[in-house]
NUKE-290984 format. One record per residue: y, x, z of N, C-alpha, C in turn; residue in one letter. Coordinates in pm, 1 decimal. Atoms other than C-alpha are relative to their C-alpha. Last residue first. Layout:
         nv         nu         nw        cav        cau        caw         cv         cu         cw   type
          Y          X          Z          Y          X          Z          Y          X          Z      A
...
END
This chain:
         nv         nu         nw        cav        cau        caw         cv         cu         cw   type
       61.8       60.9      172.8   -20389.4    15921.9    -7544.5       19.6       90.6      -87.5      Y
      -87.2      -75.5       65.2   -20368.2    16101.0    -7149.7      -51.9     -117.9     -135.9      Y
     -107.3       93.5     -104.6   -20560.9    16012.5    -6848.8      100.8      -14.6      -94.7      W
       50.8      184.5        9.9   -20878.0    16116.3    -7053.4      150.9      -69.5       31.1      S
      -36.1       32.8       97.0   -20657.4    16478.0    -7083.4      -57.3     -157.8      -23.5      P
       93.5      156.8      -12.4   -20720.8    16504.6    -6695.8       21.0      -11.0     -161.8      E
       13.4       39.3      141.6   -20602.3    16884.2    -6639.3     -109.7     -127.6      -14.3      I
       95.6      -11.6       59.6   -20542.1    16966.2    -6232.6        3.6      -89.5     -168.4      R
      -67.7       49.1      138.0   -20267.0    17096.5    -6021.4     -172.6      -19.2      -72.4      I
      122.6       -1.4      145.5   -20364.3    17089.0    -5661.3       52.6      -45.7     -107.5      P
       59.6       92.0       97.5   -20035.2    17131.4    -5475.1      -97.5       37.3      -82.9      L
      115.1       24.0       31.6   -19957.3    17402.3    -5244.9      -35.9     -139.4      -22.7      K
       59.0      147.5      -39.0   -19599.1    17436.2    -5247.4     -117.2       24.0      -40.4      T
       65.1      -24.4      -89.3   -19421.2    17787.2    -5243.5      -74.9     -139.9       73.7      K
      -60.3       34.2      -99.6   -19114.8    17670.4    -5474.1     -100.1       -0.2      132.7      H
     -152.4      -58.7      -78.0   -19178.8    17945.2    -5692.6       38.0     -126.3       96.4      K
       -3.5     -117.5      -64.8   -19570.2    17856.8    -5692.4      122.2       26.4       47.4      E
       67.7       13.3      -96.2   -19546.6    17513.6    -5811.3       24.0      138.3       94.9      V
     -124.6       96.2      -72.0   -19280.8    17566.8    -6095.1      -93.7        3.8      174.7      V
     -141.3     -111.6      -25.6   -19521.5    17864.0    -6213.8      102.0     -100.0       98.7      R
       41.9     -100.9      -90.1   -19832.3    17618.9    -6184.2       97.6      109.5       67.6      S
       26.6       64.3     -111.1   -19663.2    17333.6    -6355.9      -37.4       99.6      132.4      I
     -105.1        8.5      -34.2   -19617.8    17584.9    -6648.2       27.1      -74.3      126.8      Y
      -41.8     -121.9      -55.7   -19960.2    17668.3    -6631.3      150.2       -6.6        8.1      D
       92.6      -39.3     -113.5   -20118.4    17345.1    -6639.8       88.7      110.5       35.8      F
      -80.6       48.4      -78.6   -19876.0    17243.9    -6921.9      -33.9       24.3      159.8      C
     -136.1      -57.3       18.6   -20010.0    17480.7    -7140.7      115.7     -101.5       94.6      E
       -1.6     -142.5      -89.6   -20368.6    17418.1    -7021.7      159.1       56.3      -35.3      Q
       88.9      -98.3       86.2   -20354.8    17036.4    -7119.4       -0.9      110.1       92.5      N
       63.6       11.0      108.0   -20233.1    16686.8    -7003.7      -79.9      117.6      -46.9      Y
      -40.6      -44.8       88.8   -20172.5    16747.4    -6619.5      -51.2      -41.7     -134.6      V
       81.8      -38.4       80.6   -20243.7    16613.3    -6303.7       84.1       12.3     -151.7      V
      -81.3       39.9       76.9   -20051.6    16661.0    -5954.4     -127.1      -10.7     -151.1      I
       26.1      -62.9      151.0   -20188.7    16622.6    -5638.8       76.4        1.2     -126.0      G
      112.1      -55.0      -12.9   -20194.8    16459.7    -5290.1      -31.4      156.6     -144.5      N
       24.0       14.4      115.4   -19849.2    16364.0    -5270.7     -121.1       83.7       20.3      I
       90.9      141.3       35.7   -19752.8    16221.4    -4937.5      -79.5       38.7     -132.6      S
      134.8      -33.4      -79.5   -19629.6    16586.5    -4824.4     -108.0     -123.2      -16.0      E
       79.9      -59.9       79.9   -19366.9    16542.2    -5110.5     -164.8       36.4       67.7      I
       29.3     -150.3      -27.4   -19218.0    16282.3    -4895.5      -75.9       27.9      -93.8      P
      141.4      -52.7      -37.6   -19176.9    15926.0    -5056.5       17.5      137.9        3.0      I
       38.8      -97.0       12.3   -18815.4    15733.2    -5079.5     -188.7       24.4       52.8      E
      -85.4     -116.6       12.7   -18645.2    15426.0    -5078.1      -34.9      137.7      -23.1      K
     -148.6       61.8      -35.0   -18896.2    15161.9    -5012.1       48.9      167.9      -15.5      H
      -33.1      -77.3     -129.0   -19231.4    15277.0    -5206.1      146.0      -44.4        2.4      V
     -123.3      -49.4      -72.3   -19341.5    15024.3    -5445.0       24.0       50.0       89.0      F
      -15.9       -6.2     -121.6   -19698.0    14986.5    -5596.1      147.8        6.5        3.0      C
      -83.1      -94.2      -77.1   -19772.9    14857.8    -5941.6       12.7      -19.1      152.0      E
      -20.3       33.6     -156.6   -20020.6    14638.1    -6154.1       99.5      113.6      104.8      A
      -68.3      -78.4      -59.2   -19975.0    14742.3    -6497.5       64.8      -69.4      148.4      Q
        8.9     -134.8       31.0   -20305.4    14635.1    -6647.5      123.9       87.6       85.9      K
      120.0       29.0      -68.5   -20277.0    14264.4    -6530.0      -12.5      187.8       16.8      R
      -64.4       14.9     -128.1   -19982.4    14233.9    -6766.7      -53.7       47.7      151.8      R
     -109.7     -112.8       -4.7   -20182.7    14408.7    -7072.7       98.8       -0.6      129.7      K
       27.7     -144.1      -33.9   -20427.3    14187.0    -6949.5       59.5       81.5      -12.3      R
      -73.5      -76.7      -77.1   -20266.1    13852.1    -7028.9      -44.8       99.2      129.1      D
     -149.8      -21.4       48.9   -20368.4    13679.0    -7335.6       80.4       81.9      111.4      P
      -57.0      -55.1      -82.7   -20752.3    13722.0    -7294.5      139.3       96.8        8.0      D
       73.3       69.1     -102.0   -20961.1    13547.2    -7495.2       48.7       49.5      112.2      S
      -11.3      139.4       22.0   -20728.8    13572.9    -7811.5       11.1      -41.7      155.6      E
      100.5       56.3      130.6   -20666.6    13919.4    -7683.6       33.0     -126.7      -12.5      T
        0.8      175.7       -8.0   -20362.1    14153.3    -7497.1     -142.4      -57.0     -114.1      N
      -57.8       81.4      107.3   -20418.3    14527.6    -7550.2      -34.2     -158.3       47.8      N
      -73.7      109.9      -81.5   -20547.5    14717.9    -7240.7       47.1     -106.5      -74.6      W
     -101.5       94.9       45.4   -20785.9    14972.4    -7377.1       36.8     -147.4       46.0      R
      -29.3     -107.9       81.7   -20889.5    15215.4    -7153.9       58.9      -59.4     -102.7      V
       20.9      -14.4      137.5   -20911.2    14956.9    -6886.0       46.3      124.3      -80.7      L
       87.5     -127.4       70.9   -20890.3    15041.8    -6526.3      -40.0        0.7     -116.7      N
      -66.4     -142.8      -12.4   -20599.3    14822.5    -6431.5      -91.3      140.1      -45.9      V
     -112.8       -2.0      133.9   -20795.7    14553.8    -6587.8       90.2      123.7       36.5      A
       90.3      -38.8      126.5   -21112.3    14597.0    -6372.9      106.2       17.5     -113.5      N
       35.2     -162.3      -22.1   -20935.2    14635.8    -6080.4      -51.2       20.5     -125.4      W
      147.4      -44.3       64.5   -20767.7    14308.2    -6112.6      -31.1       94.8        1.6      D
       -6.3      -88.4      132.8   -20543.1    14306.4    -5830.6      -96.7      -24.6      -81.7      I
      -50.2       87.7      103.6   -20563.4    14021.0    -5544.8       42.2       71.7     -148.4      Q
      106.2       93.8       48.5   -20796.7    14217.3    -5333.6       66.9      -83.0     -101.3      N
       68.9      -52.7      140.1   -20517.0    14420.4    -5261.3      -98.4      -32.5      -73.9      L
       23.8       59.0      134.3   -20396.8    14138.5    -5052.3      -28.0       92.2     -106.0      D
      106.1       43.8       54.6   -20543.8    14337.7    -4748.6       36.1     -117.1      -77.2      K
       98.1      -80.9      100.7   -20257.0    14589.5    -4796.2     -139.7      -97.2      -23.8      V
      106.2       11.9      -85.5   -19972.7    14335.2    -4701.6     -162.6       87.4      -40.6      N
      -21.8     -149.9      -79.3   -19668.9    14405.0    -4854.2      -79.2      -49.9      115.3      N
       84.0       10.9     -133.4   -19727.8    14113.5    -5181.7       61.4      128.9       98.5      F
      -41.1     -106.2      -95.2   -19562.1    14037.0    -5507.5      -47.6        0.7      174.8      F
      -19.5       20.6     -157.1   -19683.8    13798.2    -5737.9       11.8      140.2       44.6      M
       32.3      -68.5      -86.7   -19633.1    13793.7    -6120.3       23.6      -25.6      131.4      T
      118.9       60.6     -107.8   -19571.3    13501.6    -6268.7      -37.5      103.1       86.0      F
      -26.4      157.4      -68.7   -19251.0    13522.1    -6449.1      -89.0       -8.6      128.5      G
       86.7      113.2       29.0   -19362.6    13902.2    -6571.4       52.5     -120.1       73.4      A
     -130.6       50.0       59.1   -19092.5    14206.7    -6465.4      -66.7     -213.6      -55.9      F
      -58.8       56.9     -119.3   -19320.5    14341.3    -6186.3       95.9     -102.8      -68.3      A
     -132.3      -67.7       30.7   -19575.0    14437.9    -6437.9      105.0     -119.1       80.2      H
      -18.7      -33.0      131.1   -19924.7    14294.1    -6249.9      148.1       57.8      -50.4      G
      118.6      -18.2       44.2   -20058.0    14224.1    -5928.0       -2.0       -3.3     -143.6      D
       26.0      119.4       95.7   -19794.9    14361.8    -5764.1     -124.4      -34.3      -19.2      T
       97.2      -46.6      118.2   -19725.4    14602.3    -5473.7       -0.4     -110.1      -49.6      F
       66.7      131.4        9.2   -19511.5    14630.0    -5163.4      -46.0       32.1     -124.3      I
       15.9       11.3      171.9   -19411.1    14928.2    -4982.2      -59.0     -130.0      -15.3      N
       11.3      102.2       79.9   -19304.1    15064.6    -4628.4       -2.3      -10.8     -123.2      I
      -89.6       34.5      135.4   -19409.8    15406.6    -4577.3       -3.2     -140.8       -6.0      K
      -64.1      115.9      -58.1   -19601.5    15455.9    -4201.2      115.7      -44.6      -77.6      K
     -159.4      -65.7      -35.0   -19689.6    15808.8    -4269.4       46.5      -96.6       -2.1      I
       31.8     -114.4      -98.5   -20080.6    15703.9    -4274.3      179.0       48.0       43.0      E
       14.0       44.4     -140.8   -20013.9    15376.7    -4410.5       -7.9       99.5       69.5      T
     -121.2       80.3      -17.2   -19868.5    15540.5    -4721.0      -11.4      -32.0      135.1      L
      -96.7      -83.5      -46.6   -20142.0    15795.4    -4745.9      127.2      -52.9       50.6      K
       30.2      -12.0     -119.5   -20393.5    15482.0    -4731.5       87.5      145.0       43.6      E
      -63.3      103.5      -95.6   -20201.2    15340.0    -5030.2      -53.2       59.3      142.4      M
      111.4       98.1      -12.4   -20270.6    15678.6    -5229.9       70.7     -115.6      107.7      S
       -0.1       25.2     -121.5   -20051.7    15965.3    -5386.9      -96.6     -102.5       31.5      S
       88.7       78.8      -59.5   -20068.6    16096.6    -5721.7       -8.4        4.5      154.1      I
      -14.2      -38.5     -102.4   -19793.9    16263.1    -5953.6      -96.7     -112.6      111.3      L
       30.8       76.8      -69.5   -19896.2    16241.8    -6313.5       17.8       28.3      184.5      Y
       86.3      -10.4      -84.0   -19736.8    16435.0    -6566.7       -9.0      -76.5      103.9      I
        3.3      100.1     -113.1   -19535.7    16407.4    -6871.2     -131.1       73.7       50.4      I
     -137.0      -10.7     -128.9   -19419.0    16704.0    -7069.1       -4.8     -103.5       83.7      E
       14.9     -143.3      -44.1   -19760.5    16769.2    -7263.4      125.6       12.9      135.9      N
       31.0       23.6     -167.3   -19772.2    16438.7    -7327.3       26.4      124.6       57.8      Q
      141.0      -47.6        8.4   -19506.4    16492.6    -7617.3      -59.6      -43.1      128.4      P
       49.7     -133.9      -40.1   -19224.0    16289.8    -7625.3     -133.9       70.8        2.0      L
      145.6      -73.8       45.1   -19059.0    15983.8    -7804.3      -11.1      124.5       63.1      R
        1.3     -115.9       30.4   -18767.4    15813.2    -7609.3     -154.4       58.6      -37.8      T
      -93.4     -109.6      -71.4   -18796.2    15502.5    -7549.3       -7.7      111.3      -59.5      V
      -67.8       82.0      -78.5   -18854.7    15122.7    -7743.9       50.3      132.4      124.9      D
       -9.9      136.4      -11.4   -19174.8    15250.2    -7894.4      122.4      -46.5      112.2      Y
     -168.7       25.0       44.7   -19119.3    15627.8    -7925.9      -22.8     -140.4       -8.9      G
      -74.8       41.1      130.5   -19504.6    15697.2    -7965.7      149.1      -14.3      -61.9      N
       46.8      -30.6       45.0   -19614.9    15883.9    -7649.4       48.7      -26.5     -123.7      K
      -32.8     -116.5       33.1   -19372.5    15727.9    -7467.4      -16.8       72.9     -102.6      I
     -118.6       26.3       -4.2   -19468.9    15375.2    -7538.6       60.1      147.2      -32.1      C
       32.8       31.4      154.6   -19830.8    15478.3    -7475.8      151.3        9.0      -77.2      Y
       28.4     -124.2       80.6   -19744.0    15615.7    -7161.7       -8.4      -12.2     -142.6      L
     -104.2      -75.6      -61.2   -19544.6    15301.7    -7032.7       -1.1       89.8      -89.4      M
      -40.8       35.3      111.5   -19884.3    15112.9    -7154.5      131.6       36.3      -13.9      P
     -121.7      140.9       10.3   -20018.2    15266.3    -6879.6       50.3       -2.5     -126.9      S
       42.6       75.6      148.2   -20337.8    15529.0    -6929.3      109.4     -113.5       -1.7      R
      -27.3     -112.3      135.1   -20403.9    15577.1    -6572.9       32.1     -104.2     -100.5      V
       85.0      -81.0       77.7   -20411.0    15318.4    -6294.6       58.0       79.6      -82.1      G
      112.5      -57.4      -68.0   -20228.9    15224.5    -5976.1     -135.2      -13.0      -94.2      F
       88.7       66.3       46.3   -19894.2    15260.3    -6088.2     -145.5      -13.8       53.2      Y
      105.3      -46.4       39.0   -19609.5    15385.4    -5901.1     -105.3      -75.9      -66.1      F
      104.0       94.9      102.0   -19241.8    15299.6    -5861.3     -157.0       88.2      -44.8      A
       99.0     -132.4       75.9   -19041.1    15476.6    -5599.7     -103.9     -119.9      -64.3      V
      156.3      -77.8       21.9   -18806.0    15187.2    -5474.3      -65.2       92.6     -123.6      Y
       -2.7      -80.1     -115.5   -18450.0    15075.0    -5427.4     -153.8       39.1       51.6      D
       -2.9      -89.0       18.0   -18456.5    14992.4    -5791.7       59.2       87.3      145.0      K
       80.4      -91.6       55.7   -18657.0    14718.6    -5789.4       46.2      166.1       14.0      I
       46.2      -26.6      152.6   -18417.8    14563.7    -5565.8     -102.5       76.8      -56.6      T
      -62.0     -122.9       80.5   -18360.1    14506.5    -5205.2      -31.2      -54.2     -165.8      G
      -62.3       87.6       79.7   -18619.1    14276.2    -4973.5       42.4      143.9      -77.9      G
     -146.4       -4.1      -89.0   -18799.0    14455.5    -4686.7      137.6      -34.9      -71.4      P
      -41.6     -110.7      -50.4   -18960.2    14209.1    -4715.6      -47.1      119.0      -30.5      K
       62.1        3.0     -132.3   -19046.3    13963.4    -4960.4       59.6       98.8       80.9      I
      -16.3      124.8      -66.3   -18800.5    13814.8    -5263.1      -56.7       13.3      153.1      L
      110.6      -16.1     -104.9   -18744.5    14154.1    -5400.6        5.5     -114.9       99.3      I
       37.8       -3.7     -137.7   -18475.0    14114.9    -5660.7     -136.2      -50.6       75.7      Q
      133.1      107.6      -38.1   -18472.4    14198.3    -6010.5       14.4       15.0      188.2      L
       -7.1      142.5      -40.2   -18105.5    14311.2    -6082.0     -125.7      -89.0       17.4      N
      -88.7       -3.8     -113.4   -18130.4    14719.3    -6094.2       38.8     -132.5       38.6      A
       31.3      -59.6     -147.4   -18442.2    14690.7    -6263.6       64.0      -11.8       93.4      R
        1.9      148.9      -22.3   -18255.5    14529.8    -6594.5      -48.8       10.6      193.4      E
      -51.5       81.1      -60.9   -18141.6    14848.6    -6619.5       14.1     -151.1       61.9      R
      -99.7      -28.2     -105.2   -18412.9    15034.4    -6633.1      111.5      -75.4       73.3      I
       53.4       26.7     -105.5   -18568.2    14808.0    -6867.6       35.9       59.0      124.6      L
      -12.4      110.4      -61.3   -18334.6    14854.6    -7074.9       -4.8      -69.9      104.3      E
      -98.1       10.5     -124.3   -18372.6    15225.8    -7035.3       89.2     -150.2      -19.2      S
      -90.6       15.9      114.3   -18693.2    15244.4    -7128.6      121.4      -60.0       78.7      E
       51.8      144.6       -6.0   -18860.9    15484.0    -6902.2      101.9      -63.9      -76.9      G
       47.1       54.2      107.6   -18849.0    15846.1    -6920.5      -19.8     -149.5      -18.9      I
       62.3      109.5      -35.6   -18552.0    15973.1    -6685.0     -121.8      -58.5     -159.7      S
       39.8       43.4      144.2   -18501.2    16311.8    -6691.6      -48.6     -130.0       11.9      I
      110.8       46.2      -29.5   -18336.2    16429.3    -6307.2        4.9      -77.2     -148.2      Y
      100.4      -97.3      107.2   -18039.3    16644.1    -6384.8     -152.4      -93.9      -13.7      K
      -10.5       22.5      140.4   -17817.6    16357.5    -6211.2      -40.6       44.8      -94.4      S
      -61.6      -98.0       63.0   -18037.0    16395.9    -5921.0       92.6      -59.6     -117.7      S
       38.9      -54.7       89.1   -18150.1    16088.5    -5741.6       94.9       65.9      -79.1      K
       -5.1     -123.6        5.9   -17992.3    15994.6    -5405.7      -92.0       77.4     -125.1      G
      -28.4      -93.3     -121.0   -18105.3    15654.1    -5303.3      -14.9      204.2      -72.4      Y
     -113.1       22.5      -79.9   -18056.5    15395.2    -5565.6       15.4       79.8      134.5      N
     -144.4      -26.5       95.3   -18301.9    15540.1    -5802.6      112.7      -28.3       88.4      P
      -36.7      121.6      119.2   -18585.9    15576.2    -5586.8      124.9       -8.3      -37.8      A
     -120.4       96.6      -88.7   -18608.7    15936.3    -5406.9       -9.8     -165.4     -115.1      Y
        2.4       22.8       68.0   -18932.6    16164.0    -5405.6      142.3     -114.1       17.7      I
       33.2       96.6      -12.6   -18895.9    16427.3    -5158.8       23.2     -103.7     -145.7      K
      154.5       37.2      -79.7   -18894.9    16771.1    -5073.8      -32.7     -183.2       33.9      G
      -13.4       90.6     -107.3   -18568.7    16792.9    -5227.9      -88.4      -36.5       61.1      D
     -119.3      -53.9      -85.3   -18640.4    17136.9    -5402.0       69.7      -85.0      100.2      S
       36.1      -86.1     -116.8   -18970.7    16992.9    -5464.8       71.6       59.1       82.2      L
       95.0       76.1     -130.6   -18874.9    16668.1    -5646.0        1.1      133.4      129.0      I
     -107.4       88.1      -71.5   -18558.1    16879.1    -5844.4      -91.7      -69.0      105.9      L
     -131.9      -89.2      -74.6   -18819.6    17131.8    -5948.5       49.8      -86.8       72.6      S
       57.3      -32.3     -147.3   -19081.9    16872.5    -6046.4       70.3       91.6       46.6      L
      -46.3       67.1     -130.9   -18830.8    16668.3    -6272.3      -61.6      101.1      146.4      N
     -142.7      -76.2      -68.5   -18884.0    16900.9    -6546.7       70.7      -63.6      102.8      D
       37.6      -98.3      -55.5   -19230.6    16760.4    -6606.1       86.1      109.4       75.2      R
      -37.7     -104.8       97.7   -19099.2    16444.4    -6699.6      -27.3       61.9       90.3      H
      -96.2      -82.6       24.5   -19270.6    16191.8    -6458.7       11.8      153.9     -104.2      V
      -31.0      -84.2      106.3   -19564.4    15954.3    -6412.2      141.8       34.0       -2.9      I
     -119.4       18.6       29.9   -19632.3    15788.5    -6080.0       -4.6      111.2     -112.1      R
      -44.2     -111.3       53.9   -19997.5    15716.5    -5967.8      143.9      -18.3      -88.2      Y
     -140.0       45.8       79.1   -20131.9    15536.9    -5698.3       38.0       99.5      -83.1      I
     -135.3     -116.9       45.3   -20477.5    15610.2    -5564.2      118.5     -100.0      -75.6      N
     -101.1       89.1       83.4   -20645.7    15368.6    -5326.0       63.2       80.0      -75.3      T
     -129.8       54.6      -34.0   -20900.0    15603.1    -5164.5       75.7      -91.6      -91.6      P
      -44.0      -37.1      116.1   -21296.5    15586.7    -5172.7      146.9      -47.4      -17.1      M
END
């Protein structure tokens, strides 16, 4: 089984990504037309979060993916908590895998939890993937509890791909419903790209 990684983006960004043939890290050529769906304060803080292992830089030098679906960030987007509220049919998943990154020799780092938590660990060797709490990553209900006050952080383990990732490394797209499927199908057809698309409402809230 591949170790999948998942990036959520606004569906209107797909045309820009396909035109570029790449997904760029924020510090490397992202279009001014790109629609950001993240928390604005968190995005600003990412510019200053230094990566202390190779290849270094800051988080904004990397394309961010989650290791699991139904992220807390998606929940915030659905409900408008600290971010612009958006309907879920406007959010799509772009799927790659750690194996694909190895195949194309893309430099990446990954974490065992949310990158901004003070005790989150960073790694750059796939042998350390066992440091991720995969049970937490795959939780449907991930809120902290009295018995496990750290599981929300562990749910948000991330993979960061240095500088850019080519569209050829994207294995597929997942959408919320038929309306979004039809929309994304038209975008993919327009760009003459053969990317599998499927509907997975269970990946949403």
